[in-house]
C-alpha positions as CSV (number, residue, x, y, z in Angstrom):
1,M,105.7,65.2,47.0
2,I,102.8,66.8,49.1
3,D,99.4,66.5,47.4
4,S,97.0,69.5,47.7
5,E,95.0,68.2,50.4
6,N,98.0,67.3,52.7
7,R,99.4,70.7,51.9
8,N,96.4,72.4,53.1
9,V,96.7,70.4,56.5
10,C,100.4,71.5,56.7
11,D,99.6,74.9,55.9
12,R,96.8,75.0,58.5
13,D,98.9,73.4,61.2
14,M,101.8,75.8,60.7
15,F,99.4,79.0,60.6
16,P,99.5,79.4,64.4
17,A,103.3,79.1,64.2
18,Y,103.5,81.9,61.6
19,L,101.3,84.2,63.7
20,F,103.4,83.2,66.7
21,H,106.6,84.4,65.1
22,Q,104.8,87.5,63.9
23,G,103.8,88.5,67.4
24,T,100.2,88.2,66.6
25,N,99.2,84.8,67.8
26,F,97.0,85.8,70.8
27,T,95.8,82.1,71.3
28,A,99.4,80.9,71.5
29,Y,98.7,78.6,74.6
30,D,96.4,76.6,72.3
31,Y,99.4,75.8,70.1
32,L,102.4,75.6,72.3
33,G,102.6,73.6,75.5
34,V,100.9,70.1,75.7
35,H,97.5,69.2,74.2
36,G,95.8,65.8,74.3
37,I,93.1,64.3,72.5
38,K,91.2,60.9,73.0
39,T,91.4,58.4,70.2
40,E,90.1,55.1,69.6
41,N,93.0,53.5,71.0
42,G,93.7,55.7,73.9
43,Y,95.2,59.3,73.9
44,T,97.5,61.3,71.8
45,Y,99.4,64.1,73.5
46,T,101.3,66.7,71.3
47,F,104.1,68.6,73.0
48,R,105.5,71.8,71.6
49,V,108.1,74.4,72.8
50,W,109.8,77.4,71.4
51,A,113.5,77.1,71.8
52,P,115.4,78.3,68.6
53,N,118.9,78.0,70.1
54,A,118.7,74.4,71.4
55,I,120.5,71.7,69.8
56,R,118.5,68.8,71.2
57,I,115.2,68.7,73.3
58,S,113.3,65.8,74.8
59,V,110.4,65.3,77.1
60,V,111.2,63.9,80.4
61,S,108.3,62.8,82.6
62,D,107.0,60.4,85.1
63,F,105.3,58.5,82.2
64,S,108.3,57.8,80.2
65,D,111.9,58.4,81.5
66,W,113.2,61.3,83.8
67,N,116.7,60.8,82.5
68,N,116.2,60.4,78.8
69,G,112.5,60.8,77.9
70,F,111.6,61.0,74.2
71,P,113.0,63.2,71.7
72,M,111.4,66.3,70.2
73,S,111.8,67.3,66.4
74,K,112.5,70.9,65.3
75,I,109.6,71.6,63.0
76,N,110.4,75.1,61.6
77,E,113.5,77.3,61.2
78,Q,112.3,79.7,63.8
79,G,112.7,77.1,66.5
80,I,109.5,75.4,67.5
81,W,110.0,71.8,68.6
82,E,107.2,69.1,68.6
83,A,106.7,65.5,69.8
84,V,103.8,63.4,69.7
85,F,103.2,60.8,72.4
86,E,100.7,57.9,72.3
87,S,99.3,56.6,75.4
88,K,96.7,54.0,76.4
89,E,95.8,55.9,79.5
90,S,95.1,59.5,80.2
91,L,98.0,61.5,81.4
92,D,95.9,64.0,83.3
93,G,97.9,65.1,86.4
94,R,101.2,63.5,85.3
95,F,104.4,65.4,85.6
96,Y,106.8,66.5,82.8
97,K,109.7,68.9,81.9
98,F,111.7,69.7,78.8
99,A,115.4,68.7,78.8
100,V,116.8,71.4,76.7
101,T,120.4,71.3,75.4
102,G,121.8,74.5,74.5
103,Q,124.6,75.2,72.1
104,N,127.4,74.8,74.7
105,G,126.3,71.3,75.1
106,I,124.8,71.8,78.7
107,T,121.3,70.5,79.5
108,H,118.8,72.1,81.8
109,L,115.4,70.9,82.9
110,K,112.9,73.4,82.1
111,S,109.2,73.8,83.0
112,D,106.8,74.1,80.2
113,P,106.2,78.0,79.6
114,Y,102.7,77.2,78.6
115,A,101.9,74.6,81.3
116,R,98.3,75.1,82.6
117,A,99.3,73.6,86.0
118,S,102.5,73.3,87.9
119,E,104.0,72.0,91.0
120,T,104.7,74.6,93.6
121,L,107.3,75.8,96.2
122,E,110.4,73.6,95.9
123,K,109.0,71.3,93.3
124,T,109.0,72.5,89.8
125,A,107.5,70.1,87.3
126,S,104.8,71.1,84.9
127,I,101.6,69.1,85.0
128,I,99.4,68.0,82.3
129,C,95.9,69.1,82.3
130,D,93.4,67.4,80.2
131,A,90.5,69.7,79.0
132,K,87.7,69.8,81.6
133,A,84.6,71.6,81.2
134,Y,83.7,73.8,84.2
135,N,80.1,74.8,84.6
136,W,80.3,78.7,85.1
137,N,77.4,80.1,86.9
138,D,78.2,83.8,86.4
139,T,76.0,84.8,83.5
140,D,74.3,87.4,85.6
141,W,77.6,89.0,86.6
142,F,78.6,89.3,83.0
143,K,75.2,90.9,82.3
144,K,75.9,93.4,84.9
145,R,79.5,94.0,83.8
146,S,78.5,94.7,80.4
147,A,74.9,96.0,80.3
148,A,74.3,97.9,83.6
149,V,71.3,95.7,84.9
150,C,72.2,96.6,88.4
151,P,70.1,99.6,89.9
152,K,72.5,99.9,92.9
153,L,75.3,100.9,90.8
154,R,73.4,103.6,89.2
155,G,74.0,103.1,85.4
156,F,77.1,101.0,85.4
157,K,77.8,101.0,81.8
158,P,81.3,100.2,81.2
159,K,81.0,100.1,77.5
160,V,80.0,103.7,77.6
161,S,81.9,105.1,80.6
162,H,84.3,102.2,81.3
163,F,83.9,102.4,85.2
164,Y,84.7,106.2,85.1
165,S,81.2,107.0,86.2
166,A,80.6,104.0,88.5
167,P,81.8,103.1,92.0
168,L,85.1,101.1,92.3
169,N,86.2,100.1,95.8
170,I,88.9,97.3,95.6
171,Y,90.0,95.0,98.4
172,E,93.5,93.9,97.6
173,M,94.6,90.9,99.2
174,H,97.4,88.2,99.5
175,L,95.6,84.7,99.4
176,A,98.3,82.8,101.5
177,S,98.0,85.2,104.5
178,W,94.2,86.5,104.6
179,K,93.5,83.5,106.6
180,T,95.3,80.3,107.2
181,R,94.4,76.6,108.2
182,D,93.8,76.8,112.0
183,G,95.6,80.2,112.0
184,K,98.9,78.5,111.7
185,S,102.0,80.0,109.9
186,N,102.5,79.1,106.5
187,K,106.3,78.8,106.8
188,D,106.3,75.1,106.1
189,G,103.8,75.4,103.2
190,E,101.3,73.1,104.8
191,H,98.6,75.5,106.1
192,Y,97.2,77.3,103.0
193,L,93.4,77.2,102.5
194,N,92.1,75.9,99.3
195,Y,90.7,78.4,96.6
196,R,87.3,77.1,97.4
197,E,87.4,77.6,101.2
198,I,88.9,81.0,100.7
199,A,86.0,81.9,98.3
200,D,83.3,80.6,100.6
201,E,84.5,82.8,103.3
202,L,85.8,85.7,101.4
203,A,82.8,86.5,99.1
204,P,80.3,87.3,101.9
205,Y,82.7,89.3,103.8
206,V,83.7,91.7,101.0
207,K,80.2,92.0,100.0
208,E,79.1,92.8,103.5
209,M,82.1,95.3,103.9
210,G,81.1,97.1,100.7
211,F,83.8,96.4,98.5
212,T,83.0,96.0,94.6
213,H,86.2,94.0,93.6
214,V,88.9,91.9,95.1
215,E,92.4,92.2,93.6
216,L,94.7,89.3,94.2
217,M,98.5,89.5,94.5
218,P,99.9,87.4,91.8
219,I,98.4,83.8,91.8
220,M,100.4,82.7,88.7
221,E,102.8,79.8,89.9
222,Y,106.0,81.1,91.6
223,P,108.6,78.9,93.6
224,Y,109.3,81.4,96.4
225,D,106.9,82.6,98.9
226,G,108.9,85.6,99.9
227,S,108.7,87.1,96.5
228,W,104.8,87.6,97.2
229,G,104.2,86.1,93.8
230,Y,106.1,88.6,91.8
231,Q,108.7,86.3,90.5
232,V,106.5,84.2,88.4
233,C,107.8,80.9,86.6
234,G,104.3,79.6,85.5
235,Y,102.5,82.3,83.7
236,Y,99.7,79.9,82.5
237,S,99.3,78.3,85.9
238,P,97.2,79.1,88.8
239,T,99.4,78.5,91.8
240,S,98.9,74.9,93.2
241,R,99.4,76.3,96.7
242,Y,95.7,76.6,96.8
243,G,94.4,73.9,94.6
244,S,93.7,73.0,91.0
245,P,92.8,75.3,88.0
246,E,89.2,74.2,88.6
247,D,89.4,75.2,92.1
248,F,90.6,78.9,91.0
249,K,87.6,78.9,88.5
250,Y,85.3,78.2,91.6
251,F,87.0,81.0,93.4
252,V,86.1,83.5,90.5
253,D,82.7,82.0,90.0
254,T,81.9,82.4,93.7
255,M,83.0,85.9,93.7
256,H,80.9,86.6,90.6
257,K,77.8,85.0,92.1
258,N,78.2,87.4,95.0
259,G,78.5,90.5,92.8
260,I,82.3,90.9,93.4
261,G,84.8,91.4,90.5
262,V,88.2,89.9,90.4
263,I,91.2,91.8,89.4
264,L,94.6,89.8,89.0
265,D,97.9,91.1,89.6
266,W,100.0,90.3,86.4
267,V,103.8,90.6,86.0
268,P,104.9,91.2,82.3
269,A,108.0,93.2,83.3
270,H,110.3,90.7,84.6
271,F,110.8,87.1,85.5
272,P,113.2,85.2,88.1
273,K,116.5,83.5,87.4
274,D,115.3,80.1,88.6
275,E,117.0,77.4,86.4
276,H,113.7,75.8,85.7
277,G,112.0,78.9,84.6
278,L,112.1,81.2,81.5
279,Y,115.7,82.2,82.3
280,E,118.0,81.5,79.3
281,F,115.5,79.1,78.3
282,D,117.5,77.5,75.5
283,G,120.7,77.9,76.9
284,Q,121.1,81.6,76.2
285,P,118.8,84.7,76.6
286,L,115.6,84.0,74.9
287,Y,112.7,85.5,76.6
288,E,114.8,88.2,78.1
289,Y,116.7,91.0,76.2
290,Q,120.0,90.1,74.5
291,G,121.8,93.2,75.6
292,L,123.4,93.6,79.1
293,D,122.3,97.3,79.0
294,R,118.6,96.0,79.2
295,Q,118.8,92.5,80.4
296,E,118.6,92.5,84.0
297,N,117.3,94.5,87.1
298,R,119.9,94.0,89.6
299,G,118.1,95.4,92.5
300,W,115.4,92.7,92.2
301,G,117.7,89.9,90.7
302,T,115.5,89.4,87.7
303,R,115.5,89.4,83.9
304,Y,113.3,91.8,81.8
305,F,111.1,90.4,79.2
306,D,112.4,91.4,75.6
307,V,108.8,92.9,74.8
308,G,110.2,93.9,71.2
309,R,110.5,90.3,70.3
310,P,107.4,89.0,68.6
311,E,107.2,85.7,70.1
312,V,107.5,87.2,73.6
313,Q,104.6,89.6,72.6
314,S,102.6,86.6,71.5
315,F,103.4,84.7,74.9
316,L,102.5,87.7,77.1
317,V,99.5,89.2,75.1
318,S,98.1,85.6,74.9
319,N,98.7,85.1,78.8
320,A,96.9,88.3,79.6
321,L,93.9,87.2,77.4
322,Y,94.1,83.7,78.8
323,W,93.0,85.0,82.3
324,F,90.0,86.8,80.9
325,R,89.0,83.8,78.6
326,E,89.7,80.8,80.7
327,F,89.1,82.2,84.1
328,H,86.6,85.0,83.8
329,A,88.9,87.6,85.3
330,D,87.6,90.9,85.4
331,G,90.8,93.1,85.2
332,L,94.6,92.9,85.3
333,R,96.7,95.3,87.6
334,I,100.0,95.6,85.5
335,D,103.0,95.5,87.9
336,A,106.2,97.6,87.3
337,V,105.1,99.6,84.4
338,A,107.7,102.2,85.1
339,A,110.4,99.6,85.0
340,M,109.4,98.8,81.4
341,L,109.0,102.3,80.0
342,Y,112.3,103.8,81.2
343,L,115.7,102.4,79.9
344,D,117.4,104.0,83.0
345,Y,115.1,102.6,85.4
346,D,117.2,101.7,88.4
347,R,120.5,102.1,86.3
348,E,123.5,104.1,87.1
349,P,124.7,106.5,84.4
350,G,126.8,104.9,81.7
351,T,125.0,101.5,82.1
352,W,122.2,102.1,79.7
353,I,122.2,103.0,76.1
354,P,119.5,105.5,74.9
355,N,117.0,104.7,72.1
356,S,117.1,105.6,68.5
357,E,115.7,109.1,69.4
358,G,118.4,109.8,72.0
359,T,116.1,109.5,75.0
360,N,115.5,107.2,78.0
361,H,112.1,105.9,76.8
362,N,111.8,102.1,76.0
363,L,110.1,102.4,72.5
364,E,109.5,98.7,72.4
365,A,107.5,98.8,75.7
366,I,105.6,101.7,74.6
367,A,104.6,99.7,71.5
368,F,104.0,96.7,73.5
369,F,101.5,98.3,75.9
370,R,99.6,99.7,73.2
371,K,99.4,96.2,71.4
372,L,98.5,94.7,74.7
373,N,95.7,97.0,75.6
374,S,94.3,97.2,72.0
375,A,94.1,93.4,72.0
376,V,92.4,93.2,75.5
377,F,89.7,95.8,74.8
378,G,89.1,94.7,71.4
379,E,87.9,91.4,72.8
380,F,86.9,92.4,76.3
381,P,85.7,96.0,76.2
382,D,84.4,95.9,79.8
383,V,87.4,94.8,81.8
384,L,89.9,96.8,83.8
385,M,93.4,97.5,82.6
386,V,95.3,99.3,85.7
387,A,98.8,100.5,85.5
388,E,101.1,100.5,88.5
389,E,103.1,103.3,87.2
390,S,105.1,105.6,89.7
391,T,106.1,108.5,87.4
392,A,104.7,111.4,85.6
393,W,104.9,109.4,82.2
394,P,102.0,111.3,80.2
395,M,98.8,109.8,79.0
396,I,99.0,106.3,80.7
397,T,95.2,106.1,80.8
398,K,94.4,107.8,77.4
399,P,93.3,105.6,74.5
400,V,95.7,104.3,72.0
401,H,94.1,106.1,69.2
402,E,94.7,109.4,71.0
403,G,98.4,108.5,71.4
404,G,97.9,107.1,75.0
405,L,99.1,103.8,76.3
406,G,95.7,102.6,76.4
407,F,95.2,101.6,80.2
408,N,91.8,102.8,81.8
409,F,93.2,103.4,85.3
410,K,96.5,104.1,87.0
411,W,97.6,103.8,90.7
412,N,98.0,107.4,92.2
413,M,101.2,106.6,93.9
414,G,102.2,110.2,94.3
415,W,99.0,110.8,96.4
416,A,100.0,107.8,98.5
417,N,103.4,109.0,99.2
418,D,102.2,112.5,100.0
419,I,99.3,111.5,102.3
420,F,101.3,108.9,104.2
421,E,104.0,111.3,104.9
422,Y,101.5,113.7,106.1
423,L,99.9,111.3,108.6
424,K,103.3,110.6,110.1
425,T,103.7,114.2,110.8
426,D,103.3,115.7,114.3
427,S,100.1,117.6,114.2
428,A,102.0,120.7,115.5
429,F,104.0,120.8,112.2
430,R,101.4,119.4,109.8
431,K,100.8,123.2,108.7
432,Y,104.3,123.0,107.0
433,S,103.1,119.9,105.1
434,H,99.6,121.1,104.3
435,N,100.2,121.0,100.5
436,K,100.6,117.2,100.8
437,L,96.7,117.3,101.2
438,T,96.0,119.8,98.3
439,F,98.7,119.2,95.7
440,P,97.3,115.9,94.4
441,L,94.1,117.8,93.1
442,M,96.5,119.7,90.8
443,Y,96.9,116.5,88.6
444,A,93.9,114.5,89.8
445,F,92.3,114.7,86.3
446,S,95.4,114.2,84.2
447,E,94.7,110.5,84.3
448,N,92.3,108.2,85.4
449,Y,93.3,107.3,88.9
450,I,92.7,104.8,91.6
451,L,93.8,106.0,95.2
452,P,95.9,102.9,96.6
453,I,96.4,101.7,100.2
454,S,98.4,99.0,98.9
455,H,100.5,96.1,100.3
456,D,103.7,98.2,99.6
457,E,102.5,100.7,102.1
458,V,102.4,98.4,105.0
459,V,105.6,96.3,105.0
460,H,109.4,96.9,105.4
461,G,109.3,99.1,108.3
462,K,106.7,101.5,106.8
463,K,104.2,100.4,109.6
464,S,100.5,99.7,109.2
465,I,98.3,102.5,108.5
466,V,96.9,103.0,111.8
467,D,100.5,103.1,113.3
468,K,101.7,105.5,110.7
469,C,99.3,108.1,112.2
470,F,100.9,110.4,114.6
471,G,99.7,110.5,118.1
472,E,98.6,108.5,121.1
473,Y,96.4,105.4,120.8
474,D,93.1,107.0,120.4
475,D,94.5,109.9,118.4
476,K,95.8,107.2,115.9
477,F,92.5,105.8,115.2
478,A,90.8,109.1,115.0
479,C,93.3,110.3,112.5
480,M,93.0,107.1,110.6
481,R,89.1,107.5,110.2
482,T,89.5,111.1,109.0
483,F,92.1,110.1,106.4
484,L,89.8,107.2,105.1
485,M,87.1,109.9,104.8
486,Y,89.5,112.1,102.8
487,M,90.4,109.0,100.6
488,M,86.7,108.0,100.0
489,T,85.6,111.5,99.2
490,L,88.4,112.6,96.8
491,P,88.1,112.1,93.0
492,G,89.4,108.7,92.0
493,K,88.5,105.1,92.7
494,K,89.5,103.5,95.9
495,M,91.7,100.5,96.9
496,M,92.4,99.2,100.5
497,F,94.7,96.5,101.4
498,M,93.4,93.6,103.5
499,G,93.7,94.3,107.3
500,T,93.4,98.0,107.1
501,E,89.7,97.6,107.5
502,F,90.0,96.7,111.1
503,A,93.1,98.7,111.7
504,Q,95.7,95.8,112.1
505,F,98.7,97.2,114.1
506,R,101.3,94.7,112.9
507,E,102.9,95.3,109.5
508,W,101.7,92.6,106.9
509,D,103.5,89.3,107.2
510,Y,103.2,87.1,104.1
511,Q,103.7,83.9,106.3
512,N,101.1,84.5,108.9
513,E,97.3,85.3,108.6
514,L,95.9,88.7,109.6
515,E,95.5,89.4,113.1
516,W,91.8,88.7,113.2
517,F,91.8,88.4,116.8
518,M,92.2,92.3,117.0
519,I,88.6,92.6,116.2
520,D,87.8,91.3,119.8
521,Y,89.1,94.6,121.0
522,P,86.8,97.8,120.7
523,R,88.9,100.1,118.7
524,H,89.5,97.5,116.0
525,T,86.0,96.3,115.8
526,E,84.8,100.0,115.6
527,M,87.1,100.7,112.8
528,Q,85.7,97.7,110.9
529,R,82.4,99.0,111.5
530,Y,83.5,102.4,110.3
531,V,85.0,101.2,107.3
532,K,81.9,99.1,106.4
533,N,79.7,102.2,106.7
534,L,82.0,104.5,104.8
535,N,82.3,102.0,102.0
536,H,78.4,101.6,101.6
537,F,78.1,105.3,102.1
538,Y,80.4,105.7,99.0
539,L,78.5,103.0,96.8
540,D,75.2,104.8,97.6
541,T,76.5,108.4,96.9
542,P,76.7,109.4,93.3
543,E,78.4,112.6,94.2
544,L,81.4,110.7,95.1
545,W,81.8,108.6,91.7
546,E,79.7,109.9,88.9
547,I,82.3,112.8,88.0
548,D,85.7,111.4,88.8
549,D,87.6,112.7,86.0
550,S,86.9,116.6,85.9
551,W,86.5,119.6,88.0
552,D,82.8,119.3,87.3
553,G,82.7,116.9,90.2
554,F,84.8,118.6,92.6
555,E,85.2,122.2,94.1
556,W,87.4,123.5,96.9
557,I,85.6,125.4,99.7
558,E,88.6,126.2,101.7
559,P,92.0,124.5,100.8
560,D,94.3,127.0,102.5
561,L,93.6,126.6,106.3
562,A,97.1,125.3,106.8
563,D,97.5,126.8,110.3
564,L,94.3,124.8,111.4
565,N,95.1,121.5,109.6
566,I,91.6,121.9,107.9
567,I,90.4,121.6,104.3
568,S,86.8,121.4,103.0
569,Y,85.3,120.8,99.5
570,R,82.3,119.9,97.7
571,R,81.5,116.7,95.6
572,K,78.9,116.8,92.7
573,D,76.9,114.3,90.6
574,K,75.7,114.6,87.1
575,K,72.3,116.1,88.4
576,G,74.1,118.9,90.2
577,K,73.4,117.3,93.6
578,E,76.3,117.7,96.1
579,I,77.8,116.9,99.5
580,I,80.1,119.2,101.6
581,V,83.1,117.5,103.3
582,V,85.1,119.1,106.1
583,L,88.3,117.4,107.5
584,N,90.2,118.5,110.6
585,F,93.6,117.0,111.0
586,A,94.4,118.8,114.2
587,P,93.8,117.3,117.7
588,V,91.6,120.2,118.4
589,E,87.8,120.6,118.4
590,R,86.5,123.4,116.6
591,A,82.9,124.5,117.9
592,G,81.2,127.0,115.8
593,F,83.4,126.5,112.8
594,T,82.3,128.3,109.9
595,V,81.8,126.6,106.3
596,R,80.7,128.2,103.3
597,V,77.7,126.6,101.5
598,P,76.3,127.1,98.1
599,K,72.7,127.7,98.8
600,M,70.5,128.9,101.8
601,G,68.8,126.3,103.8
602,R,69.0,123.5,106.4
603,Y,72.2,121.2,106.2
604,E,72.1,117.7,107.6
605,E,75.1,116.0,109.0
606,I,75.0,112.6,107.0
607,L,78.3,111.0,108.1
608,S,80.8,111.8,110.8
609,T,83.9,109.9,112.0
610,D,83.2,110.8,115.6
611,R,80.4,108.7,116.3
612,Y,80.5,106.4,119.3
613,E,80.0,103.4,117.4
614,F,83.1,104.1,115.2
615,G,85.2,104.8,118.3
616,G,84.7,108.5,118.4
617,K,83.5,110.9,121.2
618,N,80.2,111.7,119.6
619,R,80.8,115.3,118.9
620,L,77.9,115.6,116.4
621,N,75.7,118.1,114.6
622,E,72.5,115.9,115.2
623,E,70.1,118.6,114.7
624,G,71.4,119.8,111.6
625,V,72.5,123.4,110.9
626,R,70.7,126.3,109.2
627,S,72.7,128.5,106.9
628,R,73.2,132.4,107.4
629,I,74.3,135.0,105.3
630,V,77.7,136.8,106.1
631,I,79.2,139.9,104.4
632,G,82.8,139.7,103.1
633,E,85.4,142.3,103.2
634,N,84.5,143.6,99.7
635,G,80.8,143.7,100.4
636,E,80.2,140.2,98.8
637,K,77.5,138.1,100.5
638,Y,78.3,134.3,101.4
639,N,76.1,131.6,102.8
640,V,77.7,129.8,105.5
641,I,76.9,127.2,108.1
642,D,78.4,127.0,111.7
643,I,79.1,123.6,112.8
644,T,81.0,121.5,115.5
645,L,84.2,119.9,114.0
646,P,85.6,117.2,116.1
647,A,89.3,116.9,116.8
648,L,91.0,114.6,114.4
649,G,87.6,114.3,112.7
650,G,85.7,114.8,109.4
651,V,82.0,115.5,108.7
652,I,80.0,115.4,105.7
653,F,76.8,117.5,105.2
654,K,74.1,117.7,102.6
655,K,71.4,120.2,102.1
656,Q,68.0,118.9,103.1
657,Q,65.5,118.9,100.3
658,N,62.9,121.9,100.2
659,S,64.7,123.6,103.1
């Protein structure tokens, strides 16, 4: 018989399990996995795993026996197993797995889904991590993130505006290929730089270049380099390729000390079919959907998470919060959102089953995203939750209480597809594709967008950005500079994939470092200089980011000059100040080109893509230009300026004060 005191202890110990099975244990990693405590006689380690369909589980390890190990006991009807192991010595850094026997009698060696560290590449054991205190030094960063103490960011108040009225300029990167040890290929897995080495070199670079955040392609443990990290097996383990969890904390800490935020690519849609991973964990589908109509993405060869299952919700929501709590991440970019939202995503007719309402919407995924974002913003109201969503699904970035999914930003992949097709087009025929420049403004304020130059755009035969641009060598660089001015002056936050800043010609290769030697050549060092100047111009110009979510911050001057390949527009800040942007995507210089302006006065050219130091021909409006009045066909009066508009060039003007 259990006395009242022991009953309370029992109830307390089982409460996390109760919440786990309800889908509301958002600290599930503190209960499941392995947890050690120091005792008078040594150490006690408690192992727990969820495997309701298993008939037998044991912990096999390098500190017990890899063949038989020690048995676990099933401690509740919903399938949590537990074992307690006493050790005279610390087991920190030791390897283990779960030997899980399914109902078919077959045993598979499984990594711990909640392991805090894991082996990497061809090795797949989980690693015990005793609790270690890391001395964080990012207090000032968190004050800046939450309370707007940085004057340069001009009222950076995410609790009020949640980044919408602040500059956001992201440098997307793949840690293994940004730089390698001695510049050697990582094909053999021996030339990765450590998290600490990367941080010490990366932080000053991105700060100098004018980026506000780095976005890391997945760093959760994955076995296959060729997946780029998108086939995760260790959701709670920073990959050991680059060091320990403490090394990764140093990476984030170093970024923060340099005023750089860290966004992590996160993959809650699917996982690979590696035997040691989540795949059919207890001998049959568990973390994945049960039904064949939802279970697998055949194109990717992966399994979809069953996000309608409460235990899977606890696993994933806890994981998202884990990276914010334990590693001080500043945001998550959620991969493959469309694949989760649509039941017929990448499926042939007849292979999927409509939902209870008769549509192709995944109702469980909708509920999951709302639950996820509510949990994240309930605890961390000043972080970023960014959806990679490629369709026109409505209200992705609207709050949950308004019926949205609750993200605060979404990649504008439609814009990316349009503009890159436009850049490839022969200048003589761009007039037929002019709407690719202008159409994105038709929906620019329907969501809170990030304009992405992502890794997906520079691989698989798509060419690098500079090589996409039509024309001869110098024309490609001129066109790219104008495209970047277009991107940086449109409504929407910004993202650039590594290597774009110096116009790497080769496509991105995950096994080799960026072609840093290219900056020894003039056009590439000029492009790097241009991107640095353009980035800092963006950060210092409130007209470009204070009103990113409505027409109040943007106004067309002339969107319809298709025959000339020219567009012009105004960007405005909250005080009514404005700049004028004129872009010429034709290889023809326009001397004396007339542009409407809002007021009479003298207008100064504050940035041009055509400066010598950027690789241009220095066709400038150095003395500024004074406006004049013209009479329209209907007798209306207009203020205009007459400017020199360089071939394949862009210029930005601002009215001089008191002129």
